[in-house]
N, C-alpha and C positions, 0 to 999 in steps of 0.2 A: 688543289693540294698536290695530285700523285705529280698530275705534268707540271708543276712552274720544280717540284725540286728536281725532277727528271732534267730537265733545264738547266736551272743551273749545275750543279748535277755535273755533264754536259763544259756546258758554259767552260765552268771554276778548271778543267782538266781540257777541254786548248788550250786555257789562261800557261799551266802549269806546262805543258809540251813545245808554246810559246819559248820560255823561257829559262827551259836543261836545248833548245838551239842556241837557243843569244851565248845562255855559256858557253853550249862547245863551242862555238866561235871565238867569247871572251880567249877562253883558262889557252889560248894556246897565241893569240897574240900575242900577253903583256909580258916582260924580264922577266919584273917586281916575280920577287920568286913567294916573295907576300905578298904581297895580291892573287899570285894563282895558285898559294894554298887558298886564302879565303874564301874564294871565288868554284873550287874547285870543292866547299866545305857546304857554303851559297848547294851546287851542283844533287852534293851529296844527299841535302835539307831538305830538295824539292825534290828530287828521283825515290824517294824516301814515301814524302805528298802526297805523287801522282798514283801510287803501289797502291795504299791502302787507301784513297776514293777510287784506280780503279777495280780497286775487291767491292767496297758500296755501291760499284755500277753496277760490278756481275751482281753481287748478291743480290739487287734488287731488281735484275733483269731491265737494267737503264743503259747496255751496253751488255750490246752478246760478238762473241768475236765472231771472225770472219776463219773457214774452212779450213783447218790446216792440211800444209801442202804438202803434194802428194809425195814420191817419193823421186818418178821423174821431173819433177819441178821441181824440186832440189840439184839432180845431177845437173839437171839442163841448166838451174842458174852458178852450180860448182863453172858449169862446161864455161864457161862465160868471163869467170875469172881465173881460167886454166886456159885455156889458151892461147895463146902466142897470139889471136886476132884482135886481141886490145889496140 
């Protein structure tokens, strides 16, 4: 049962993350203000569900986040966006 539950949580998170990507694509493309607002509400609800499921996955050790970036890594990425080489 443990493995099935872990798989279901992972699959659900993958699905939610896909929906968030789609909302991110749709929202800026619509000119209809009511539709845009509705999509934002759906996106916000989806983000809330993703966060709740993520917390459950962390508590059950179904998901272990990657190590935090070092300051050198952070500085490097920042430099990519602040240098005029882009």
